[in-house]
C-alpha positions as CSV (number, residue, x, y, z in Angstrom):
1,M,-0.1,0.2,0.4
2,K,1.1,3.5,-0.5
3,F,-0.2,6.8,-0.2
4,L,-0.3,8.9,-3.4
5,D,-2.2,11.9,-3.1
6,A,-5.0,13.9,-1.3
7,R,-6.9,17.2,-3.1
8,R,-9.7,18.9,-3.6
9,L,-12.6,18.1,-5.9
10,T,-14.0,21.5,-6.9
11,G,-16.3,20.6,-9.6
12,P,-18.4,17.3,-11.0
13,N,-15.6,14.5,-11.6
14,V,-14.8,11.1,-12.3
15,L,-16.3,10.2,-9.1
16,W,-19.3,11.8,-8.9
17,N,-21.2,15.6,-9.7
18,K,-20.2,16.4,-6.0
19,S,-17.3,18.7,-4.4
20,G,-15.2,17.2,-2.0
21,A,-12.1,15.7,-0.9
22,V,-10.6,12.5,-2.4
23,F,-7.3,10.7,-1.9
24,D,-5.7,7.9,-4.3
25,I,-3.8,5.1,-2.2
26,A,-1.8,2.2,-4.7
27,C,-2.7,-1.3,-3.4
28,T,-3.6,-4.5,-5.2
29,T,-7.1,-5.9,-4.8
30,E,-6.5,-7.7,-1.7
31,E,-5.3,-5.0,0.1
32,A,-8.4,-2.8,-1.2
33,D,-10.5,-5.3,0.0
34,Q,-9.4,-3.9,4.0
35,L,-8.7,-0.9,3.2
36,L,-12.1,0.5,1.9
37,P,-14.6,-0.2,4.9
38,F,-11.8,0.6,7.4
39,C,-11.4,4.0,5.6
40,E,-14.9,4.6,5.2
41,T,-15.5,3.9,8.7
42,Q,-12.7,6.5,9.7
43,I,-13.9,9.1,7.8
44,R,-17.6,8.4,9.0
45,R,-16.3,8.5,12.3
46,M,-14.5,11.8,11.9
47,L,-17.3,13.7,9.7
48,N,-19.9,13.0,12.5
49,A,-17.1,14.3,14.8
50,V,-17.0,17.4,13.0
51,G,-20.6,18.1,11.9
52,W,-20.5,17.1,8.9
53,S,-23.0,14.2,9.2
54,D,-24.8,14.9,5.9
55,E,-22.2,14.3,3.8
56,T,-21.8,11.3,1.6
57,I,-18.9,8.8,1.1
58,C,-18.0,7.0,-2.4
59,H,-14.9,4.9,-3.7
60,L,-13.6,4.0,-7.0
61,R,-11.7,1.1,-8.3
62,L,-9.0,1.8,-10.3
63,S,-5.8,-0.2,-11.7
64,G,-3.4,-0.1,-9.2
65,G,-5.4,1.3,-6.4
66,V,-8.4,3.1,-5.2
67,S,-9.8,6.5,-4.7
68,V,-11.6,7.2,-1.6
69,A,-13.9,10.7,-1.6
70,F,-16.3,12.0,1.0
71,S,-18.5,15.5,0.1
72,A,-17.9,18.5,2.0
73,P,-18.8,22.1,1.8
74,I,-17.2,24.2,-0.6
75,D,-16.0,26.5,1.8
76,A,-13.6,23.9,3.6
77,L,-11.7,21.8,1.1
78,Y,-9.0,22.4,2.2
79,A,-10.0,20.9,5.9
80,A,-11.5,18.4,4.2
81,S,-8.3,17.2,2.3
82,A,-6.6,17.2,5.7
83,I,-9.0,14.6,6.9
84,N,-8.0,12.4,4.1
85,E,-4.6,12.7,5.2
86,W,-5.3,11.8,8.8
87,V,-7.3,8.6,7.6
88,W,-4.2,7.6,5.7
89,S,-2.6,7.6,8.7
90,C,-4.9,5.5,10.2
91,C,-4.3,3.1,7.3
92,E,-0.9,3.1,8.1
93,A,-1.3,2.3,12.1
94,E,-4.0,-0.2,11.6
95,F,-2.1,-2.3,8.5
96,G,1.4,-1.0,9.0
97,D,3.7,0.2,11.5
98,G,2.2,4.1,12.2
99,E,1.7,5.0,15.2
100,R,-2.0,6.1,16.2
101,C,-3.0,9.7,17.0
102,D,-5.5,10.9,19.6
103,F,-8.9,10.5,17.9
104,E,-10.5,13.6,19.9
105,A,-7.3,15.7,19.6
106,K,-7.4,15.8,15.9
107,A,-11.1,16.0,15.6
108,Q,-10.7,19.6,17.7
109,E,-8.0,20.4,15.2
110,F,-9.9,19.8,12.3
111,R,-13.0,21.8,14.1
112,D,-10.4,24.4,14.5
113,A,-9.5,24.5,10.6
114,I,-13.5,24.6,9.8
115,A,-13.9,27.1,11.4
116,T,-11.0,29.4,10.0
117,E,-11.7,28.5,6.7
118,I,-15.6,28.7,6.1
119,N,-17.2,31.1,4.6
120,P,-21.1,31.7,4.9
121,T,-21.3,34.5,2.7
122,L,-20.1,32.0,-0.3
123,L,-22.2,29.5,0.4
124,A,-24.9,31.7,0.3
125,L,-24.2,33.5,-3.0
126,N,-24.2,30.1,-4.3
127,V,-27.2,28.8,-3.4
128,A,-29.1,32.5,-4.9
129,A,-27.0,32.1,-7.7
130,F,-28.5,28.7,-8.7
131,E,-31.9,29.7,-7.1
132,H,-31.6,32.6,-9.9
133,G,-30.1,29.8,-12.9
134,V,-27.0,32.1,-13.2
135,G,-23.7,30.6,-13.2
136,F,-21.1,30.4,-10.1
137,L,-17.3,30.5,-10.4
138,W,-15.2,30.3,-7.5
139,D,-11.3,29.9,-6.4
140,D,-9.3,31.2,-4.0
141,D,-8.8,34.2,-5.0
142,E,-12.0,35.9,-6.9
143,V,-16.0,34.2,-6.8
144,S,-17.9,35.5,-9.5
145,V,-21.8,35.4,-10.9
146,G,-22.9,35.0,-14.5
147,H,-20.8,35.2,-17.5
148,G,-19.1,37.9,-19.8
149,S,-20.3,41.3,-19.5
150,N,-23.4,40.3,-17.2
151,S,-21.1,39.4,-14.8
152,E,-19.4,40.3,-11.7
153,I,-16.1,39.3,-9.6
154,W,-15.7,40.1,-6.1
155,P,-12.4,39.0,-4.3
156,F,-12.9,36.1,-2.2
157,R,-13.0,37.3,1.2
158,E,-14.9,40.4,0.8
159,L,-18.3,39.0,-0.7
160,P,-21.8,40.5,-1.0
161,D,-24.6,39.7,1.0
162,A,-26.5,37.7,-1.7
163,Q,-30.2,39.2,-0.6
164,T,-28.4,42.9,-1.6
165,L,-27.6,41.8,-5.3
166,D,-29.7,43.0,-8.4
167,W,-30.1,39.5,-9.9
168,S,-31.7,40.8,-13.0
169,K,-28.4,42.1,-14.7
170,Y,-26.4,38.8,-14.2
171,R,-26.1,36.1,-17.3
172,D,-25.0,33.4,-18.6
173,V,-23.5,33.1,-22.2
174,P,-23.9,29.9,-24.2
175,V,-21.2,27.6,-23.2
176,G,-19.5,24.7,-25.3
177,I,-16.8,22.1,-23.7
178,V,-14.6,20.0,-25.8
179,T,-12.2,17.0,-24.5
180,G,-10.8,14.2,-26.3
181,T,-7.2,12.4,-27.3
182,N,-6.4,14.2,-30.1
183,G,-7.7,17.4,-32.0
184,K,-9.2,19.0,-29.3
185,T,-7.2,22.5,-29.7
186,T,-7.9,22.4,-33.1
187,T,-11.9,21.7,-32.9
188,V,-12.0,24.8,-30.2
189,R,-10.1,27.0,-32.4
190,I,-12.2,26.2,-35.3
191,A,-15.4,26.8,-33.4
192,K,-13.6,30.1,-32.0
193,H,-13.2,31.4,-35.8
194,L,-16.7,29.9,-36.9
195,L,-18.2,32.1,-34.3
196,Q,-16.2,35.1,-34.5
197,S,-16.6,35.4,-38.1
198,V,-20.3,36.1,-37.5
199,G,-19.7,38.6,-35.0
200,R,-19.8,37.0,-32.1
201,T,-17.4,37.6,-29.3
202,V,-15.7,34.5,-28.2
203,G,-13.8,33.5,-24.6
204,L,-11.7,30.5,-25.2
205,S,-9.5,28.4,-23.0
206,C,-7.2,25.7,-24.8
207,T,-4.0,24.3,-24.2
208,D,-1.9,27.4,-25.5
209,W,-3.6,30.4,-24.1
210,V,-7.1,32.4,-22.9
211,S,-8.4,34.9,-25.3
212,V,-11.1,36.9,-26.3
213,N,-11.7,36.8,-30.1
214,D,-8.0,37.5,-31.2
215,E,-6.7,39.3,-28.4
216,I,-4.7,36.7,-26.1
217,I,-5.1,37.2,-21.9
218,D,-2.7,35.0,-21.3
219,R,-0.2,32.1,-23.1
220,D,0.0,28.9,-21.1
221,D,-2.0,25.6,-21.0
222,W,-5.3,26.9,-19.7
223,S,-7.3,23.9,-20.4
224,G,-8.2,22.8,-16.8
225,P,-11.0,24.8,-14.6
226,G,-8.9,27.6,-14.3
227,G,-8.7,28.4,-18.2
228,A,-12.6,28.0,-17.8
229,R,-13.1,30.8,-15.3
230,M,-10.7,33.2,-16.8
231,A,-12.6,32.8,-20.1
232,L,-15.7,33.0,-18.6
233,R,-14.7,35.7,-16.3
234,Q,-13.7,38.4,-19.4
235,D,-15.6,41.3,-20.0
236,K,-17.6,41.8,-23.7
237,V,-17.3,37.8,-23.8
238,D,-21.0,36.3,-25.1
239,V,-20.2,33.0,-25.9
240,A,-17.2,30.8,-24.8
241,I,-15.4,27.9,-25.8
242,L,-13.6,25.5,-23.4
243,E,-10.8,22.9,-24.1
244,T,-10.9,20.2,-21.4
245,A,-7.9,18.0,-20.7
246,R,-7.4,14.7,-18.8
247,G,-5.5,16.7,-16.3
248,G,-7.9,19.1,-14.6
249,L,-10.5,16.7,-15.0
250,L,-9.1,13.8,-13.0
251,R,-7.1,16.7,-9.9
252,R,-10.2,18.8,-9.9
253,G,-12.9,17.9,-11.8
254,L,-14.9,19.9,-14.5
255,G,-14.7,24.1,-14.6
256,V,-18.6,24.7,-15.3
257,E,-21.3,22.5,-13.9
258,Q,-23.4,23.3,-16.7
259,A,-23.2,23.9,-20.8
260,D,-25.2,24.1,-23.9
261,V,-23.3,21.6,-26.0
262,A,-20.0,19.0,-25.1
263,L,-18.3,17.5,-27.4
264,I,-15.5,14.3,-27.3
265,T,-13.2,14.2,-30.1
266,N,-11.9,10.6,-30.1
267,I,-10.7,8.1,-26.8
268,A,-7.0,7.0,-27.9
269,E,-3.8,6.0,-25.9
270,D,-2.0,8.8,-24.5
271,H,-1.5,10.0,-20.9
272,L,-1.5,6.4,-19.7
273,G,0.4,5.3,-17.0
274,D,-0.5,7.9,-14.2
275,F,-2.9,6.5,-11.4
276,G,-6.5,7.2,-12.6
277,S,-5.5,7.0,-16.2
278,Q,-3.7,3.5,-16.5
279,N,-5.6,2.3,-19.5
280,V,-7.9,3.9,-22.0
281,T,-11.3,3.0,-20.3
282,E,-10.4,4.6,-17.4
283,L,-9.2,7.7,-19.5
284,L,-12.6,7.2,-21.0
285,E,-14.6,7.7,-17.6
286,I,-12.1,10.7,-17.4
287,K,-13.5,12.7,-20.5
288,W,-16.8,11.4,-20.0
289,V,-17.4,13.9,-17.1
290,I,-18.4,16.6,-19.4
291,S,-21.5,14.7,-20.2
292,H,-22.4,15.8,-16.7
293,A,-22.5,19.3,-17.8
294,V,-25.0,18.8,-20.4
295,A,-27.1,15.6,-19.4
296,E,-30.6,17.4,-18.6
297,S,-30.3,20.0,-21.0
298,G,-27.9,20.5,-23.8
299,I,-26.6,18.3,-26.5
300,L,-23.3,16.2,-26.1
301,I,-21.7,15.6,-29.5
302,L,-19.7,12.3,-30.1
303,N,-17.8,10.7,-32.8
304,A,-19.0,7.8,-34.3
305,D,-16.2,6.1,-35.7
306,D,-14.8,5.6,-32.3
307,E,-15.7,2.4,-30.7
308,L,-15.6,3.2,-26.9
309,L,-17.4,6.4,-27.2
310,V,-20.0,4.1,-29.2
311,R,-20.3,1.6,-26.5
312,K,-20.1,4.3,-24.0
313,S,-23.0,6.3,-25.3
314,A,-25.9,3.5,-24.6
315,E,-25.4,4.8,-21.0
316,Y,-26.5,8.2,-22.0
317,S,-29.8,9.4,-21.2
318,G,-29.3,13.0,-22.9
319,R,-29.2,13.9,-26.7
320,I,-26.6,12.9,-28.8
321,V,-25.4,14.6,-32.3
322,W,-22.7,12.3,-33.8
323,F,-20.3,13.3,-36.2
324,S,-18.6,10.6,-38.9
325,L,-16.1,10.5,-41.6
326,S,-18.6,8.2,-43.0
327,N,-21.9,8.5,-44.3
328,D,-22.4,4.8,-44.4
329,N,-21.8,4.2,-40.3
330,P,-24.2,2.1,-38.9
331,I,-24.4,4.1,-35.7
332,V,-25.2,7.5,-38.0
333,A,-27.7,5.4,-40.3
334,E,-29.7,3.9,-37.1
335,H,-29.4,7.5,-35.3
336,V,-30.5,9.4,-38.7
337,A,-33.8,7.3,-39.4
338,A,-34.9,7.6,-35.6
339,G,-34.9,11.7,-36.7
340,G,-31.5,12.4,-34.8
341,V,-28.9,15.0,-36.4
342,A,-25.4,13.7,-37.7
343,F,-22.5,15.6,-39.3
344,V,-20.9,13.2,-42.0
345,Y,-18.4,13.5,-44.6
346,S,-19.5,12.1,-47.9
347,Q,-18.2,11.8,-51.6
348,G,-15.7,14.9,-50.5
349,D,-18.4,17.0,-49.0
350,L,-19.3,17.9,-45.3
351,L,-23.0,17.0,-44.6
352,R,-25.6,17.7,-42.1
353,V,-28.1,14.7,-42.0
354,A,-31.2,14.4,-40.4
355,G,-33.7,12.0,-41.3
356,V,-34.3,12.2,-45.1
357,D,-32.8,15.2,-44.8
358,T,-29.6,16.1,-46.3
359,Q,-27.9,19.4,-46.4
360,T,-24.3,19.7,-47.7
361,I,-22.1,22.2,-45.9
362,C,-19.2,22.8,-48.1
363,S,-16.4,20.4,-50.1
364,A,-13.5,19.6,-47.9
365,K,-11.2,21.0,-51.0
366,D,-12.5,24.2,-49.7
367,I,-11.5,23.9,-46.4
368,P,-7.9,25.3,-45.7
369,I,-6.8,23.7,-43.2
370,T,-7.9,20.1,-44.5
371,L,-4.7,20.2,-47.2
372,E,-7.0,19.4,-50.3
373,A,-8.7,17.1,-48.5
374,A,-5.2,15.0,-47.6
375,A,-5.5,16.5,-43.8
376,E,-8.5,13.8,-43.5
377,H,-8.3,14.1,-39.1
378,N,-8.9,17.9,-40.0
379,I,-11.8,17.3,-41.7
380,A,-13.1,15.3,-38.8
381,N,-12.3,18.2,-36.1
382,A,-14.3,20.5,-38.8
383,L,-17.3,17.9,-38.6
384,G,-17.3,18.2,-34.8
385,A,-16.6,21.8,-35.0
386,A,-19.6,22.6,-37.3
387,A,-21.9,20.6,-34.9
388,L,-20.8,22.1,-31.9
389,S,-21.2,25.7,-33.6
390,E,-24.8,24.8,-35.2
391,Q,-25.6,23.7,-31.6
392,L,-24.7,27.5,-30.1
393,G,-26.8,29.1,-32.7
394,L,-24.7,29.6,-36.2
395,S,-26.8,28.6,-39.7
396,L,-24.7,26.6,-42.2
397,A,-24.1,29.3,-44.4
398,S,-22.2,30.7,-41.9
399,I,-20.2,27.5,-40.7
400,A,-19.6,27.0,-44.6
401,N,-18.4,30.6,-44.5
402,G,-16.4,30.0,-41.6
403,L,-15.2,26.5,-42.2
404,K,-13.6,28.2,-45.8
405,T,-11.9,31.3,-44.4
406,M,-10.0,28.9,-41.6
407,T,-6.7,29.2,-42.4
408,Q,-3.5,27.6,-40.8
409,A,-2.9,31.4,-39.4
410,S,-5.8,30.4,-36.9
411,N,-4.6,26.9,-36.1
412,P,-0.6,27.7,-35.1
413,G,1.3,24.4,-34.9
414,R,-1.3,22.2,-35.8
415,S,-1.1,20.6,-39.4
416,N,0.7,23.7,-41.1
417,V,2.1,23.7,-44.4
418,F,4.6,26.7,-45.4
419,E,6.4,26.9,-49.1
420,I,9.9,27.9,-49.1
421,D,12.5,27.7,-52.1
422,G,10.1,25.4,-54.0
423,F,9.9,22.8,-51.1
424,K,7.2,22.3,-48.9
425,V,7.4,22.0,-44.8
426,L,4.6,20.2,-42.6
427,L,4.8,21.1,-39.1
428,D,2.4,19.5,-36.4
429,F,2.9,19.0,-32.6
430,A,1.5,15.4,-32.7
431,H,2.9,13.8,-29.8
432,N,0.9,10.4,-29.1
433,P,0.7,7.4,-31.6
434,E,-2.8,8.2,-33.2
435,A,-1.6,11.8,-34.1
436,M,1.2,11.1,-35.3
437,Q,-0.1,8.3,-37.6
438,A,-2.6,11.1,-38.7
439,L,0.6,13.4,-39.4
440,F,2.2,10.3,-41.7
441,N,-0.8,9.7,-43.6
442,M,-1.3,13.4,-44.5
443,A,2.8,13.5,-45.2
444,K,1.5,10.6,-47.5
445,A,-0.8,11.7,-49.3
446,L,0.7,15.4,-49.8
447,P,2.4,15.2,-53.3
448,A,6.4,15.1,-53.4
449,K,9.8,14.1,-54.8
450,R,11.3,13.4,-51.6
451,R,10.6,13.3,-48.3
452,V,12.6,14.0,-44.7
453,L,11.1,13.8,-41.6
454,C,12.5,15.5,-38.5
455,F,11.4,13.7,-35.2
456,G,12.2,11.8,-32.0
457,Q,10.3,10.4,-29.0
458,A,9.7,10.8,-25.1
459,G,11.3,7.9,-22.9
460,D,8.0,7.4,-21.0
461,R,7.0,5.4,-24.4
462,T,7.6,1.6,-24.2
463,D,10.4,0.0,-26.6
464,Q,7.5,-1.3,-28.8
465,Q,5.2,1.9,-29.1
466,I,8.8,3.7,-30.2
467,R,9.7,0.9,-33.0
468,E,6.5,1.4,-34.0
469,L,6.8,4.8,-34.7
470,A,9.7,4.0,-36.6
471,R,8.0,1.8,-38.3
472,S,5.1,4.3,-39.6
473,A,7.7,6.9,-40.5
474,W,9.8,4.8,-42.7
475,S,6.2,3.5,-44.5
476,I,5.6,7.3,-45.6
477,G,8.3,6.9,-48.0
478,L,11.1,8.9,-46.7
479,E,14.5,9.5,-48.1
480,M,16.3,10.6,-45.2
481,A,15.2,10.5,-41.2
482,I,16.7,13.2,-38.8
483,I,16.2,12.0,-35.4
484,S,16.1,14.4,-32.3
485,E,17.7,13.3,-28.9
486,L,14.9,15.3,-27.2
487,G,16.8,15.2,-23.7
488,S,14.4,17.1,-21.6
489,Y,12.2,14.1,-22.6
490,A,14.4,11.5,-21.5
491,R,12.1,10.7,-18.3
492,G,14.1,8.4,-16.7
493,R,16.1,6.3,-20.4
494,G,19.7,7.2,-21.0
495,P,21.0,9.4,-22.9
496,G,21.2,7.8,-26.9
497,E,18.8,5.6,-25.6
498,V,15.4,6.3,-27.3
499,V,17.6,7.2,-30.6
500,G,18.8,3.9,-30.7
501,I,15.6,2.4,-30.8
502,I,14.5,4.7,-33.4
503,R,17.9,4.2,-35.5
504,D,17.6,0.3,-35.1
505,E,14.0,0.2,-36.3
506,L,14.5,2.1,-39.2
507,L,17.3,0.0,-40.4
508,A,15.1,-3.0,-39.7
509,A,12.4,-1.2,-41.8
510,G,15.1,-0.8,-45.1
511,A,17.0,3.1,-44.2
512,R,20.1,2.7,-44.7
513,E,22.9,4.0,-42.6
514,D,23.4,7.3,-45.0
515,Q,19.6,7.7,-44.9
516,I,19.3,8.4,-40.7
517,Q,21.0,11.3,-39.1
518,H,21.1,12.2,-35.7
519,H,21.3,15.8,-33.4
520,Q,20.8,16.4,-30.1
521,E,18.0,19.6,-30.4
522,E,15.0,20.0,-32.6
523,H,16.5,23.2,-34.0
524,E,19.4,21.5,-35.0
525,S,17.4,18.6,-37.0
526,F,15.2,21.4,-38.0
527,A,17.9,23.4,-39.6
528,A,19.6,20.2,-41.8
529,A,16.0,19.1,-42.7
530,L,16.2,22.6,-44.4
531,D,19.6,22.5,-46.0
532,W,19.3,18.6,-47.3
533,A,15.2,19.8,-49.4
534,D,15.6,20.9,-52.8
535,S,12.1,22.0,-55.3
536,G,9.9,19.2,-54.9
537,D,10.9,17.8,-51.7
538,L,8.4,17.7,-48.4
539,V,10.2,18.4,-45.3
540,V,8.0,17.1,-42.4
541,I,8.8,18.2,-38.7
542,L,6.8,16.8,-35.5
543,D,8.0,19.4,-33.3
544,L,7.1,17.4,-30.3
545,G,9.0,20.1,-27.8
546,R,6.8,23.1,-29.4
547,V,10.1,25.0,-30.5
548,S,8.6,28.6,-31.0
549,D,11.4,29.4,-33.0
550,I,10.8,26.7,-35.6
551,Q,7.0,28.5,-35.8
552,E,8.1,31.7,-36.3
553,T,11.0,30.8,-38.8
554,L,9.3,28.9,-41.2
555,T,6.4,31.9,-41.0
556,S,9.2,34.8,-41.6
557,R,10.6,32.5,-44.3
558,T,7.4,32.4,-46.4
559,Q,6.4,36.0,-45.9
């Protein structure tokens, strides 16, 4: 048994739709059988002692251990987390060599902590916001009601009396949430562009920044609850698109309790191995949390080409809109026959299908980011974004116009093509097997005299995954492979270890020694590829480290 983490759950999460505190324990199934009843007994005992008798307890068995949680008031979650740490100390005393502590002394310590932490005005404001049907956002620094220009924000410890507020002036804006393994950043960028193109003021939170239309508020990974709050609190915002990644969902929960539409792009192997996401089934459960926000009154958009999502959808009782790269997808066929709506790709066109009614949106070749329909994954992203945008009020004509004007400048680092001195450069941030395969498929579809690939791989991938990457890379018809060391991504492997695996597999796949180069840094591989390339060639750069000067250099050389 090993204690892993104790943390606050501030929004809907993989355990339930409640705020509270959770702690994770690595253990065997047999140990879990002993731990769970003991933990829940200790939690209940302490909850009764601190005056939280009405709070509930739950647990979740996971690969390699368990998560144990209890609900708690949002104004005392730090004290709640401290209680979980105490529960673990009880486990150490019961099942190991830990020392037992005085229960009454601990209970008084927690009562004192709760008394210091509680904020009755916060709770009253939360209740009032719910009663008036407006959003309530809180963190350690600020509290707000409503969204955008129809919101008001106060410091956490300087809150107004809820009864003194003019609640008629607070309103929520339409909210779309996007998660998935691949394509979520591109999808939210497309949706933002579509909405902005019809004059909407869009608050966007994503992996790269928080923005209001084209104004970037802050550059960082803002794909968690903090990014959602920042976007929704921006003045003038009248619609919000929120990228929601695995990390935030797992650690804190969903940033908003309700949304108008939620979209899951796909579920694939990525970020596996962390507690709570050891396999794709656990990853699916994490991503599925966003469905909670739309289950009662919104729309859930799902990828009908993803088997995991199709199977999971059987548990969902709300309204679904599907999207698919095939008009013949059986899930889509059954859905539209029953009067449902789907967005599909058929014979080069993006279509909206509902029952017997089929409407053409536009040709995939007219969408710049599909690269003349060679980037099939961006066709899928466009379908998802189109479905999302329609649910947020856009007409199909507006969606078509927006897709046709969505350029790579609006989607930096994702399948960008630059033309330099007669040859082309394809740049992407692909970092997991499915995304890399999509990149390779696109590179193979683009006409070229010769192809060179600059790439590397992080050390936390298995040897087999690294070898599969090398084989897939060589299969696109490379003339040259330039491998980057990616030392900052070694993650426990020795110098040259990952490069050695890639080199061996390239040779096994048919490469000659003189067709393989090796550099320490990505920018060195990048420079070598540009020196090597000639007119008619294609340079493919897998920019795992997101080296900013690569994007800047390519942009400057095409101007």
